C-alpha positions in Angstrom: 249.0 151.0 111.7 245.7 152.4 110.5 242.9 150.1 109.4 241.1 150.6 106.0 237.7 152.2 106.1 235.0 149.7 105.0 232.2 150.6 102.7 229.7 150.3 105.6 231.5 152.9 107.7 231.6 155.5 104.9 228.0 156.8 105.4 225.4 157.4 108.1 222.0 155.7 108.3 219.1 157.9 109.4 217.4 157.0 112.6 213.9 156.5 111.0 215.4 153.9 108.6 216.9 151.7 111.4 213.4 150.5 112.5 212.6 148.9 109.1 212.5 145.4 110.5 210.5 142.4 109.4 208.2 140.1 111.4 206.7 136.7 110.7 203.6 137.6 112.7 202.6 140.6 110.6 198.9 140.6 111.4 199.3 140.7 115.2 201.8 143.5 114.7 199.4 145.5 112.7 196.4 144.7 115.0 198.4 146.0 117.9 198.4 149.5 116.4 196.3 152.0 118.5 194.8 154.6 116.1 195.0 158.2 117.2 192.2 159.5 115.0 189.7 156.6 114.7 186.2 156.8 113.2 183.0 155.2 114.2 180.4 153.8 111.8 176.8 153.6 113.0 173.7 152.5 110.9 170.1 151.6 111.4 168.0 150.2 108.5 164.7 151.7 109.5 163.7 154.6 111.8 160.2 155.7 110.9 160.1 158.5 113.4 163.7 159.7 113.1 164.5 159.3 116.9 168.0 157.9 116.2 167.8 155.9 119.4 169.3 152.9 117.7 172.4 154.7 116.4 172.8 156.4 119.8 173.0 153.0 121.5 175.5 151.8 118.9 177.6 154.9 119.7 177.7 154.0 123.4 179.0 150.5 122.6 181.5 151.9 120.1 182.8 154.4 122.8 183.1 151.5 125.3 185.1 149.5 122.8 187.4 152.4 121.9 188.2 153.1 125.6 189.0 149.4 126.3 191.2 149.2 123.2 192.9 152.4 124.3 192.3 154.1 121.0 192.3 157.9 120.7 189.1 159.9 120.7 186.8 159.6 117.6 187.9 162.1 114.9 184.7 161.5 112.9 181.4 159.7 113.5 179.6 158.4 110.4 175.9 158.1 111.2 173.5 156.6 108.6 170.1 156.5 110.3 167.2 155.0 108.4 169.5 153.8 105.6 169.4 150.4 104.0 172.6 148.5 103.2 170.8 146.0 101.0 168.5 147.9 98.5 170.2 148.9 95.3 169.4 151.9 93.1 170.0 152.6 89.5 172.9 155.0 89.0 174.0 156.6 85.8 177.8 157.3 85.9 179.4 160.4 84.4 180.6 158.3 81.4 177.0 157.2 80.7 177.4 153.7 82.1 174.5 152.3 84.2 175.0 150.5 87.5 172.9 149.3 90.3 174.4 150.0 93.7 173.6 150.7 97.3 173.6 154.5 98.0 175.3 155.1 101.3 177.1 158.5 101.3 178.4 158.2 104.8 179.9 154.8 104.2 181.6 156.1 101.0 182.9 159.0 102.9 184.4 156.7 105.5 186.2 154.8 102.7 187.6 158.0 101.3 188.7 159.3 104.7 190.4 156.0 105.6 192.2 155.9 102.3 193.4 159.5 102.6 194.5 159.3 106.2 191.7 161.5 107.7 191.1 158.6 110.1 193.5 155.9 110.9 191.1 153.2 112.2 187.4 152.3 112.3 185.1 150.8 115.0 181.7 149.5 113.7 178.9 148.1 115.8 178.5 144.8 114.0 179.3 143.4 110.6 175.6 143.3 109.5 175.4 147.0 110.4 178.6 147.7 108.3 177.8 145.9 105.1 175.1 143.7 103.5 176.5 143.6 100.0 179.8 141.7 99.2 180.7 144.5 96.8 180.8 147.1 99.7 182.8 144.7 101.9 185.4 144.2 99.1 185.8 147.9 98.7 186.5 148.3 102.4 188.9 145.3 102.4 190.9 146.8 99.5 191.5 150.0 101.4 192.4 148.1 104.7 195.0 146.1 102.8 196.4 149.3 101.3 196.6 151.5 104.4 197.2 148.6 106.9 195.0 150.2 109.6 192.6 148.2 111.9 188.9 148.1 111.3 187.2 146.2 114.2 183.7 145.5 115.5 182.3 146.4 118.8 180.4 143.0 119.0 180.8 139.5 117.5 184.1 138.5 119.0 186.1 141.6 118.0 186.4 140.9 114.3 189.3 142.9 112.8 189.6 143.2 109.1 193.4 143.7 109.3 193.7 139.9 109.7 193.3 137.7 106.7 191.4 135.1 108.7 188.9 137.6 109.9 188.5 139.0 106.4 187.6 135.6 105.0 185.1 135.1 107.9 183.6 138.5 107.2 183.1 137.5 103.5 181.2 134.4 104.6 179.1 136.3 107.2 178.3 139.0 104.6 177.0 136.4 102.2 174.8 134.9 104.9 173.5 138.4 105.8 172.8 139.0 102.2 170.8 135.8 102.0 168.8 136.8 105.0 168.0 140.1 103.5 166.9 138.5 100.2 164.7 136.1 102.1 163.1 138.9 103.9 162.6 140.9 100.7 161.0 137.9 99.1 158.5 137.4 101.9 157.6 141.1 101.9 157.2 141.2 98.1 154.9 138.2 98.2 152.9 139.9 101.0 152.6 143.1 98.9 151.4 141.1 95.8 148.8 139.3 97.9 147.5 142.6 99.3 147.4 144.2 95.8 145.5 141.2 94.4 142.9 141.6 97.2 142.5 145.3 96.3 144.3 146.7 99.4 146.1 150.0 98.9 149.9 149.6 99.2 152.5 152.3 99.9 151.9 156.0 100.4 148.2 157.0 100.0 147.8 159.4 97.1 146.5 163.0 97.2 142.7 163.0 97.4 142.3 160.5 100.2 143.0 160.6 104.0 146.5 159.5 104.4 146.7 158.7 108.1 144.4 157.8 111.1 141.2 156.0 111.4 139.7 157.6 108.3 142.5 156.4 106.1 141.7 156.0 102.4 138.5 158.0 102.8 137.9 160.8 100.3 138.8 164.4 101.1 136.2 166.6 99.3 138.5 169.7 98.6 141.3 167.5 97.3 139.0 165.4 95.1 137.8 168.6 93.4 141.4 169.4 92.6 142.1 166.0 91.2 139.0 166.1 88.9 140.1 169.5 87.7 143.6 168.2 86.8 142.1 165.5 84.6 139.5 167.7 83.0 142.0 170.5 82.3 144.5 168.1 80.7 141.8 166.8 78.4 140.8 170.4 77.5 144.4 170.9 76.1 146.3 172.2 79.2 149.8 170.9 79.9 151.1 169.6 83.2 153.2 172.7 83.5 150.3 175.1 82.9 148.1 173.2 85.4 150.8 173.4 88.0 151.4 177.1 87.3 147.7 177.9 87.7 147.5 176.0 91.0 150.4 177.9 92.4 148.9 181.2 91.3 145.6 180.4 93.0 147.4 179.4 96.2 146.2 175.7 96.1 148.3 173.7 98.6 150.1 170.7 97.1 150.2 167.3 98.7 153.7 167.2 100.1 155.8 170.0 98.7 156.2 173.8 98.7 154.7 174.3 95.3 153.1 172.3 92.5 155.3 171.1 89.7 154.8 169.5 86.3 156.3 166.3 87.5 153.8 166.1 90.3 150.9 166.7 88.0 152.2 164.1 85.5 152.5 161.4 88.2 148.9 162.1 89.3 147.6 161.8 85.7 149.3 158.4 85.3 148.2 157.0 88.6 145.5 154.3 88.1 144.4 154.4 91.7 142.4 157.6 90.9 140.2 155.5 88.7 139.8 152.8 91.3 142.3 150.4 89.7 145.1 148.6 91.6 148.6 149.8 90.9 151.5 147.4 91.3 155.1 147.7 90.3 156.7 145.2 92.6 159.4 142.5 91.9 156.8 139.9 90.9 155.8 141.9 87.8 157.3 140.1 84.7 157.9 143.4 82.8 159.0 146.5 84.7 156.7 149.6 84.5 157.4 151.7 81.4 158.3 155.4 81.9 155.4 157.7 80.9 152.9 154.8 80.6 150.2 154.6 83.2 148.8 151.4 81.9 152.1 149.6 82.7 151.2 150.1 86.4 147.8 148.5 86.3 147.4 145.0 87.8 145.2 142.7 85.7 143.5 139.5 86.6 143.7 136.2 84.8 141.0 137.2 82.3 142.8 140.4 81.3 140.6 142.8 83.3 142.0 145.5 85.6 141.7 144.6 89.3 139.6 147.1 91.3 140.6 148.3 94.7 138.6 148.6 97.9 138.8 152.4 97.9 136.3 154.8 96.3 137.6 156.2 92.9 137.8 159.9 92.2 137.6 159.9 88.4 135.8 157.6 86.1 137.9 154.8 84.4 136.9 156.1 81.0 138.3 159.6 81.7 141.5 158.1 83.1 141.9 155.9 80.0 141.3 158.9 77.7 144.0 160.8 79.6 146.5 157.9 79.0 145.8 158.0 75.2 146.1 161.7 75.1 149.3 161.5 77.1 150.8 159.1 74.6 149.7 161.2 71.7 151.5 164.2 73.0 154.6 162.2 73.7 154.7 160.9 70.1 154.1 164.4 68.8 157.1 165.6 70.8 159.2 162.8 69.4 159.6 160.9 72.7 160.0 157.1 72.1 158.1 154.6 74.3 160.0 153.9 77.5 161.9 157.2 77.5 161.3 159.8 80.2 161.7 162.7 77.8 163.9 164.3 75.3 167.4 165.3 76.4 167.7 169.0 76.8 171.4 168.9 76.0 170.6 168.4 72.4 169.1 171.9 72.2 171.0 173.9 74.8 174.7 173.3 75.5 174.7 174.8 79.0 171.1 174.1 80.2 171.2 172.8 83.8 174.9 173.6 84.1 174.7 177.4 84.5 173.6 178.4 88.0 171.7 181.5 89.1 173.9 183.6 91.3 170.9 184.6 93.5 169.1 181.3 94.2 171.7 178.8 92.7 168.9 177.1 90.7 170.0 175.7 87.3 169.3 177.9 84.4 167.2 176.5 81.6 167.2 177.2 77.9 164.5 179.5 76.7 163.4 181.1 73.5 160.9 183.8 72.6 160.0 186.0 69.7 160.4 189.8 69.8 157.1 191.5 69.0 158.5 194.3 66.8 161.2 192.5 64.8 159.9 189.0 65.1 163.4 187.8 65.8 163.8 184.6 67.8 165.9 185.2 70.9 167.7 182.4 72.8 168.9 182.7 76.3 169.4 180.9 79.6 167.1 182.1 82.4 166.4 181.2 86.0 162.9 179.5 86.2 160.1 181.4 88.0 159.3 180.9 91.6 156.6 178.3 90.8 159.3 176.1 89.4 161.8 176.4 92.2 163.8 179.4 90.9 163.7 183.2 91.4 163.4 184.4 87.8 166.0 187.1 88.4 168.8 185.9 86.1 169.2 185.7 82.4 172.1 185.5 80.0 172.2 185.4 76.2 172.7 181.8 75.0 174.9 182.8 72.0 177.3 184.7 74.2 177.7 181.9 76.8 177.9 179.1 74.2 180.4 181.0 72.1 182.7 181.8 75.0 182.8 178.1 76.1 183.4 176.8 72.6 186.0 179.4 71.9 187.8 178.7 75.2 187.8 175.0 74.4 189.1 175.7 70.9 191.9 177.9 72.3 192.8 175.3 74.9 193.1 172.5 72.4 195.1 174.6 70.0 197.6 175.4 72.7 197.9 171.8 73.7 198.3 170.8 70.1 201.0 173.4 69.6 202.8 172.2 72.7 202.8 168.6 71.5 204.1 169.5 68.0 207.0 171.7 69.4 208.7 168.8 71.1 207.4 168.9 74.7 205.3 165.9 73.9 206.2 163.8 70.9 203.4 161.2 71.2 201.7 160.7 67.8 198.6 159.4 69.6 198.5 162.6 71.6 198.7 164.8 68.5 196.1 162.8 66.7 193.7 162.9 69.6 194.1 166.7 70.0 193.6 167.2 66.3 190.4 165.1 66.3 189.0 167.1 69.3 189.9 170.4 67.6 188.3 169.3 64.3 185.1 168.4 66.2 184.8 171.9 67.7 185.0 173.6 64.3 186.0 177.2 63.6 184.3 179.7 65.8 184.4 183.5 65.9 186.5 185.1 68.6 184.6 186.4 71.6 184.0 190.2 71.9 186.2 192.5 74.0 183.8 192.3 76.9 184.6 188.7 77.6 187.7 187.2 79.1 188.4 183.6 79.5 190.6 181.3 81.6 191.7 177.7 80.9 189.5 174.8 81.9 190.2 172.4 84.7 193.2 170.1 84.5 191.3 166.8 84.6 189.4 166.9 81.3 188.9 169.6 78.7 185.2 168.9 78.1 182.7 171.8 77.9 180.4 170.3 80.5 183.3 170.1 83.0 184.1 173.8 82.8 182.8 176.4 85.2 181.4 179.9 84.8 181.8 181.6 88.1 183.7 184.0 90.3 187.0 182.6 91.4 186.7 180.0 94.2 189.0 177.5 95.8 189.1 173.7 95.1 190.1 171.8 92.0 187.9 171.7 89.0 184.7 172.7 90.8 184.7 176.4 89.9 187.4 177.5 87.6 186.5 181.0 86.3 185.8 181.0 82.6 183.5 183.9 81.6 182.9 187.2 83.4 181.6 190.5 82.3 184.1 193.3 82.9 181.5 195.9 83.9 179.2 193.9 86.1 179.2 190.9 88.5 179.0 187.4 87.2 175.6 186.7 85.7 175.6 183.0 86.5 177.5 180.2 88.0 178.3 176.8 86.5 178.7 173.8 88.8 180.8 171.2 87.1 179.6 167.7 86.2 183.2 166.5 85.9 183.7 163.1 87.6 187.0 164.2 89.0 185.4 166.9 91.1 183.5 164.2 93.1 186.4 161.8 93.7 186.1 159.6 90.6 188.5 159.4 87.7 187.5 160.6 84.3 186.1 157.8 82.0 189.1 157.8 79.7 191.6 157.3 82.4 190.0 154.7 84.6 191.8 151.8 83.0 195.3 153.2 83.3 197.4 156.2 84.0 196.4 159.8 83.2 195.9 160.5 79.6 198.7 162.4 77.9 196.1 164.7 76.2 195.3 166.3 79.5 197.4 168.9 81.3 199.0 168.3 84.6 197.9 170.3 87.6 201.2 172.1 87.6 200.8 173.2 84.0 197.2 174.4 84.5 196.8 178.1 85.1 195.8 179.3 88.5 192.0 180.0 88.9 192.7 183.6 89.7 194.9 184.1 86.5 193.1 185.4 83.4 194.3 184.6 79.9 193.0 185.3 76.4 192.3 182.7 73.7 195.1 184.3 71.7 197.7 183.7 74.4 
């Protein structure tokens, strides 16, 4: 008599699925995992001489902890020497939003590597070396909860962020560390204000005085002559750029750079210390210093008079004041509003700063000139000369480059719109969005036969995300778009697309990928050429 086959005997269970058990003591189970490719994070807030002795000692302790925990050898070591985990910087995001955050590239790389499996565990020296801002700690905790890999300290009782109790303790300790940093910052800021009110020079000593040693803040005759000449030439009608260009041509050595620049000259013209007045822009100032306004840096007494420093001035206060009024007059004539650093070049040249010189990789800038014979205005993108950090050896017609980019975007949007209307994508919102983008681009003439184009990157079809270059590897960074058939590429674009740097495009951060954008599978290969008519 044969027995009937039950439903559980009619199939085989793979071996790897048989281990899918559950446990009531999950965190101990996860903490017992021994990473094979751990990473070590080391940080010191201040290292004036760059000896890196502090991070070397931290590495020794991390190695000792790794061997006692029986983890594998360190796959990556993240060193941030002379880096603060407390001070925030103003950051402008790709979508134009402004944020204040701590800039720690190695810490951010650690988060990315842990999330993508490059490392499968982290040993840090101590929690106050790892984070000082709760925002950074929460970013790390989010990844730890997702990948379920240990992140433990070499000191402080072996805190492991894989455990929920240790995570809550880390949050409280991080807040206390932040309070300690804010207390220190408050005391230091008060000390700087007191020194400024007493006329003592704070921060880096400017060009024109001795910057180190026993003769600190004493005048340097050769440098003072250069400073006086800067102020006098500016009042005689010269611009900051022309002054810097003349100094570079004469071989005058700049304070702390390879060549003089217009930015360097502009900062010197606005510095009130050259007139013997105290400059202060610390946290005790009620209103922050205004961009392009030297008077906003001056510290005044209770009677409204500028405070004078203990150092010897280089220019007369009257000359410095005249320079400030002349500076504001020129800004108003150029249409620059108070508080703005300057006009946006993107309003005049579409690809200025995006195109790159193929020789020195300096960003090309928009330039126009008039032909002597015909009087015609010529627009092009050119590499700046050597005195401005370029080589001056690359130029491309602005009309050719702009037309190619705009025509390629037009063709790409038309193709996407046609695909949506033929049934592959029936979304009305998609069709409306594509039609709106296509209407914004306008009708443009087709590029000449000497130009060939390829589709833009798959993440976002914006002109500033596209690349003009020879074919390279990697998503979005260097998709070939425009090349001359008879000569090598004239220039290279480096994309400003947020997806190239690990961030999501602004339109897709709140949810899934936008249907108006092609998938990576549908995007053409970087080595495959296509014409706008295809």
